[in-house]
PyMOL CGO cylinders between C-alpha atoms (Angstrom):
from pymol import cmd
from pymol.cgo import CYLINDER

trace = [
    CYLINDER, -84.53, -25.82, 99.56, -85.17, -22.31, 98.99, 0.3, 1, 1, 1, 1, 1, 1,
    CYLINDER, -85.17, -22.31, 98.99, -88.41, -20.11, 99.41, 0.3, 1, 1, 1, 1, 1, 1,
    CYLINDER, -88.41, -20.11, 99.41, -88.86, -20.14, 95.33, 0.3, 1, 1, 1, 1, 1, 1,
    CYLINDER, -88.86, -20.14, 95.33, -88.40, -24.13, 95.02, 0.3, 1, 1, 1, 1, 1, 1,
    CYLINDER, -88.40, -24.13, 95.02, -90.35, -24.53, 98.00, 0.3, 1, 1, 1, 1, 1, 1,
    CYLINDER, -90.35, -24.53, 98.00, -93.60, -21.77, 97.21, 0.3, 1, 1, 1, 1, 1, 1,
    CYLINDER, -93.60, -21.77, 97.21, -93.86, -23.69, 93.70, 0.3, 1, 1, 1, 1, 1, 1,
    CYLINDER, -93.86, -23.69, 93.70, -93.69, -27.34, 94.74, 0.3, 1, 1, 1, 1, 1, 1,
    CYLINDER, -93.69, -27.34, 94.74, -96.14, -26.72, 97.33, 0.3, 1, 1, 1, 1, 1, 1,
    CYLINDER, -96.14, -26.72, 97.33, -98.22, -24.12, 95.05, 0.3, 1, 1, 1, 1, 1, 1,
    CYLINDER, -98.22, -24.12, 95.05, -98.64, -27.58, 92.94, 0.3, 1, 1, 1, 1, 1, 1,
    CYLINDER, -98.64, -27.58, 92.94, -99.85, -30.02, 95.59, 0.3, 1, 1, 1, 1, 1, 1,
    CYLINDER, -99.85, -30.02, 95.59, -102.09, -27.37, 97.13, 0.3, 1, 1, 1, 1, 1, 1,
    CYLINDER, -102.09, -27.37, 97.13, -103.70, -26.65, 93.50, 0.3, 1, 1, 1, 1, 1, 1,
    CYLINDER, -103.70, -26.65, 93.50, -104.25, -30.10, 93.12, 0.3, 1, 1, 1, 1, 1, 1,
    CYLINDER, -104.25, -30.10, 93.12, -106.35, -30.40, 96.58, 0.3, 1, 1, 1, 1, 1, 1,
    CYLINDER, -106.35, -30.40, 96.58, -108.29, -27.25, 95.42, 0.3, 1, 1, 1, 1, 1, 1,
    CYLINDER, -108.29, -27.25, 95.42, -109.06, -29.02, 92.28, 0.3, 1, 1, 1, 1, 1, 1,
    CYLINDER, -109.06, -29.02, 92.28, -112.66, -30.12, 91.78, 0.3, 1, 1, 1, 1, 1, 1,
    CYLINDER, -112.66, -30.12, 91.78, -113.54, -33.87, 92.56, 0.3, 1, 1, 1, 1, 1, 1,
    CYLINDER, -113.54, -33.87, 92.56, -114.70, -34.62, 89.57, 0.3, 1, 1, 1, 1, 1, 1,
    CYLINDER, -114.70, -34.62, 89.57, -112.40, -33.43, 87.58, 0.3, 1, 1, 1, 1, 1, 1,
    CYLINDER, -112.40, -33.43, 87.58, -109.36, -35.41, 89.86, 0.3, 1, 1, 1, 1, 1, 1,
    CYLINDER, -109.36, -35.41, 89.86, -111.48, -38.58, 89.40, 0.3, 1, 1, 1, 1, 1, 1,
    CYLINDER, -111.48, -38.58, 89.40, -110.81, -38.46, 85.04, 0.3, 1, 1, 1, 1, 1, 1,
    CYLINDER, -110.81, -38.46, 85.04, -107.48, -39.18, 84.59, 0.3, 1, 1, 1, 1, 1, 1,
    CYLINDER, -107.48, -39.18, 84.59, -106.87, -38.44, 81.52, 0.3, 1, 1, 1, 1, 1, 1,
    CYLINDER, -106.87, -38.44, 81.52, -109.59, -37.17, 80.72, 0.3, 1, 1, 1, 1, 1, 1,
    CYLINDER, -109.59, -37.17, 80.72, -110.46, -35.87, 77.13, 0.3, 1, 1, 1, 1, 1, 1,
    CYLINDER, -110.46, -35.87, 77.13, -106.87, -37.22, 75.74, 0.3, 1, 1, 1, 1, 1, 1,
    CYLINDER, -106.87, -37.22, 75.74, -109.07, -40.31, 73.79, 0.3, 1, 1, 1, 1, 1, 1,
    CYLINDER, -109.07, -40.31, 73.79, -110.61, -37.79, 71.83, 0.3, 1, 1, 1, 1, 1, 1,
    CYLINDER, -110.61, -37.79, 71.83, -108.05, -35.04, 71.93, 0.3, 1, 1, 1, 1, 1, 1,
    CYLINDER, -108.05, -35.04, 71.93, -110.36, -33.05, 73.74, 0.3, 1, 1, 1, 1, 1, 1,
    CYLINDER, -110.36, -33.05, 73.74, -109.12, -31.09, 77.31, 0.3, 1, 1, 1, 1, 1, 1,
    CYLINDER, -109.12, -31.09, 77.31, -111.10, -29.50, 79.79, 0.3, 1, 1, 1, 1, 1, 1,
    CYLINDER, -111.10, -29.50, 79.79, -110.29, -26.37, 81.45, 0.3, 1, 1, 1, 1, 1, 1,
    CYLINDER, -110.29, -26.37, 81.45, -112.55, -25.11, 83.92, 0.3, 1, 1, 1, 1, 1, 1,
    CYLINDER, -112.55, -25.11, 83.92, -111.63, -21.12, 84.67, 0.3, 1, 1, 1, 1, 1, 1,
    CYLINDER, -111.63, -21.12, 84.67, -113.16, -19.96, 88.14, 0.3, 1, 1, 1, 1, 1, 1,
    CYLINDER, -113.16, -19.96, 88.14, -112.56, -16.09, 88.43, 0.3, 1, 1, 1, 1, 1, 1,
    CYLINDER, -112.56, -16.09, 88.43, -112.92, -14.75, 91.78, 0.3, 1, 1, 1, 1, 1, 1,
    CYLINDER, -112.92, -14.75, 91.78, -111.58, -11.88, 93.94, 0.3, 1, 1, 1, 1, 1, 1,
    CYLINDER, -111.58, -11.88, 93.94, -110.98, -8.59, 92.00, 0.3, 1, 1, 1, 1, 1, 1,
    CYLINDER, -110.98, -8.59, 92.00, -112.75, -10.44, 89.12, 0.3, 1, 1, 1, 1, 1, 1,
    CYLINDER, -112.75, -10.44, 89.12, -116.07, -8.52, 88.24, 0.3, 1, 1, 1, 1, 1, 1,
    CYLINDER, -116.07, -8.52, 88.24, -118.45, -11.47, 87.01, 0.3, 1, 1, 1, 1, 1, 1,
    CYLINDER, -118.45, -11.47, 87.01, -121.27, -8.72, 85.23, 0.3, 1, 1, 1, 1, 1, 1,
    CYLINDER, -121.27, -8.72, 85.23, -118.23, -7.11, 83.11, 0.3, 1, 1, 1, 1, 1, 1,
    CYLINDER, -118.23, -7.11, 83.11, -116.54, -10.58, 81.93, 0.3, 1, 1, 1, 1, 1, 1,
    CYLINDER, -116.54, -10.58, 81.93, -119.59, -12.08, 80.91, 0.3, 1, 1, 1, 1, 1, 1,
    CYLINDER, -119.59, -12.08, 80.91, -122.19, -8.55, 80.33, 0.3, 1, 1, 1, 1, 1, 1,
    CYLINDER, -122.19, -8.55, 80.33, -125.90, -8.98, 80.32, 0.3, 1, 1, 1, 1, 1, 1,
    CYLINDER, -125.90, -8.98, 80.32, -125.89, -5.94, 77.83, 0.3, 1, 1, 1, 1, 1, 1,
    CYLINDER, -125.89, -5.94, 77.83, -129.56, -5.73, 76.71, 0.3, 1, 1, 1, 1, 1, 1,
    CYLINDER, -129.56, -5.73, 76.71, -131.10, -6.02, 80.72, 0.3, 1, 1, 1, 1, 1, 1,
    CYLINDER, -131.10, -6.02, 80.72, -131.20, -2.76, 81.07, 0.3, 1, 1, 1, 1, 1, 1,
    CYLINDER, -131.20, -2.76, 81.07, -131.52, -3.97, 85.39, 0.3, 1, 1, 1, 1, 1, 1,
    CYLINDER, -131.52, -3.97, 85.39, -127.47, -4.18, 84.47, 0.3, 1, 1, 1, 1, 1, 1,
    CYLINDER, -127.47, -4.18, 84.47, -127.16, -0.41, 83.39, 0.3, 1, 1, 1, 1, 1, 1,
    CYLINDER, -127.16, -0.41, 83.39, -129.45, 0.90, 85.63, 0.3, 1, 1, 1, 1, 1, 1,
    CYLINDER, -129.45, 0.90, 85.63, -127.45, -0.81, 88.67, 0.3, 1, 1, 1, 1, 1, 1,
    CYLINDER, -127.45, -0.81, 88.67, -124.13, 0.07, 87.38, 0.3, 1, 1, 1, 1, 1, 1,
    CYLINDER, -124.13, 0.07, 87.38, -123.91, 3.61, 85.62, 0.3, 1, 1, 1, 1, 1, 1,
    CYLINDER, -123.91, 3.61, 85.62, -120.70, 4.31, 86.54, 0.3, 1, 1, 1, 1, 1, 1,
    CYLINDER, -120.70, 4.31, 86.54, -119.12, 0.65, 85.76, 0.3, 1, 1, 1, 1, 1, 1,
    CYLINDER, -119.12, 0.65, 85.76, -121.27, -0.38, 83.31, 0.3, 1, 1, 1, 1, 1, 1,
    CYLINDER, -121.27, -0.38, 83.31, -119.69, -1.36, 79.53, 0.3, 1, 1, 1, 1, 1, 1,
    CYLINDER, -119.69, -1.36, 79.53, -121.23, 0.28, 77.35, 0.3, 1, 1, 1, 1, 1, 1,
    CYLINDER, -121.23, 0.28, 77.35, -123.55, -2.04, 74.49, 0.3, 1, 1, 1, 1, 1, 1,
    CYLINDER, -123.55, -2.04, 74.49, -121.51, -0.86, 71.39, 0.3, 1, 1, 1, 1, 1, 1,
    CYLINDER, -121.51, -0.86, 71.39, -117.73, -2.33, 73.25, 0.3, 1, 1, 1, 1, 1, 1,
    CYLINDER, -117.73, -2.33, 73.25, -119.51, -5.34, 73.95, 0.3, 1, 1, 1, 1, 1, 1,
    CYLINDER, -119.51, -5.34, 73.95, -118.64, -8.75, 72.38, 0.3, 1, 1, 1, 1, 1, 1,
    CYLINDER, -118.64, -8.75, 72.38, -121.49, -10.29, 71.62, 0.3, 1, 1, 1, 1, 1, 1,
    CYLINDER, -121.49, -10.29, 71.62, -122.12, -13.96, 72.40, 0.3, 1, 1, 1, 1, 1, 1,
    CYLINDER, -122.12, -13.96, 72.40, -125.55, -14.04, 71.83, 0.3, 1, 1, 1, 1, 1, 1,
    CYLINDER, -125.55, -14.04, 71.83, -128.39, -11.73, 71.83, 0.3, 1, 1, 1, 1, 1, 1,
    CYLINDER, -128.39, -11.73, 71.83, -128.59, -11.35, 75.75, 0.3, 1, 1, 1, 1, 1, 1,
    CYLINDER, -128.59, -11.35, 75.75, -124.75, -11.56, 76.57, 0.3, 1, 1, 1, 1, 1, 1,
    CYLINDER, -124.75, -11.56, 76.57, -121.50, -10.72, 75.71, 0.3, 1, 1, 1, 1, 1, 1,
    CYLINDER, -121.50, -10.72, 75.71, -117.94, -10.37, 76.69, 0.3, 1, 1, 1, 1, 1, 1,
    CYLINDER, -117.94, -10.37, 76.69, -115.91, -6.99, 78.35, 0.3, 1, 1, 1, 1, 1, 1,
    CYLINDER, -115.91, -6.99, 78.35, -114.22, -5.75, 75.19, 0.3, 1, 1, 1, 1, 1, 1,
    CYLINDER, -114.22, -5.75, 75.19, -110.87, -6.74, 76.51, 0.3, 1, 1, 1, 1, 1, 1,
    CYLINDER, -110.87, -6.74, 76.51, -111.64, -10.78, 76.05, 0.3, 1, 1, 1, 1, 1, 1,
    CYLINDER, -111.64, -10.78, 76.05, -111.37, -10.51, 72.18, 0.3, 1, 1, 1, 1, 1, 1,
    CYLINDER, -111.37, -10.51, 72.18, -109.07, -14.22, 72.37, 0.3, 1, 1, 1, 1, 1, 1,
    CYLINDER, -109.07, -14.22, 72.37, -111.64, -15.45, 74.17, 0.3, 1, 1, 1, 1, 1, 1,
    CYLINDER, -111.64, -15.45, 74.17, -114.53, -14.52, 71.51, 0.3, 1, 1, 1, 1, 1, 1,
    CYLINDER, -114.53, -14.52, 71.51, -112.19, -16.38, 69.02, 0.3, 1, 1, 1, 1, 1, 1,
    CYLINDER, -112.19, -16.38, 69.02, -112.54, -19.44, 70.62, 0.3, 1, 1, 1, 1, 1, 1,
    CYLINDER, -112.54, -19.44, 70.62, -116.43, -19.40, 71.24, 0.3, 1, 1, 1, 1, 1, 1,
    CYLINDER, -116.43, -19.40, 71.24, -117.25, -18.52, 67.67, 0.3, 1, 1, 1, 1, 1, 1,
    CYLINDER, -117.25, -18.52, 67.67, -114.65, -20.98, 66.81, 0.3, 1, 1, 1, 1, 1, 1,
    CYLINDER, -114.65, -20.98, 66.81, -116.63, -23.65, 68.44, 0.3, 1, 1, 1, 1, 1, 1,
    CYLINDER, -116.63, -23.65, 68.44, -114.06, -24.46, 71.51, 0.3, 1, 1, 1, 1, 1, 1,
    CYLINDER, -114.06, -24.46, 71.51, -115.31, -22.46, 74.35, 0.3, 1, 1, 1, 1, 1, 1,
    CYLINDER, -115.31, -22.46, 74.35, -118.67, -22.47, 76.23, 0.3, 1, 1, 1, 1, 1, 1,
    CYLINDER, -118.67, -22.47, 76.23, -119.22, -20.31, 79.18, 0.3, 1, 1, 1, 1, 1, 1,
    CYLINDER, -119.22, -20.31, 79.18, -122.23, -21.68, 82.26, 0.3, 1, 1, 1, 1, 1, 1,
    CYLINDER, -122.23, -21.68, 82.26, -122.46, -18.06, 83.38, 0.3, 1, 1, 1, 1, 1, 1,
    CYLINDER, -122.46, -18.06, 83.38, -124.03, -17.63, 87.44, 0.3, 1, 1, 1, 1, 1, 1,
    CYLINDER, -124.03, -17.63, 87.44, -123.20, -21.19, 88.67, 0.3, 1, 1, 1, 1, 1, 1,
]
cmd.load_cgo(trace, "trace")
C-alpha cells in the first residue's frame, strides 16, 4: 500500500472514531425525512468571534480594535450577531432555513 492510500484509509477510520457518540448512535439519521445533520467544529486557526460576530457589542470592538470586522461589513443574522463577510453562502443557507448556528458551545 502506498502512503497516499494509507493516509486516506486511516484518515476515514480516525475521523469516524472522533465523531461524537450521539452522531454515531444515529445510523441513517435524517434519511427518513430527507434532512441531514452536518456538524462543523472549527478549531485551530479559526477565530470564532470573527466568524459569528457580535457586531452590536461594543466590547467586541474595544477588545479588537485592529481585528474586529467593521459593522457595515458584517452579514447580519439577528439584531445582535452576524457572519463574516466571506460567508455569504452560509448566510444564504441561514436565510433559507437550512442553517442554524449554535454559538459558544
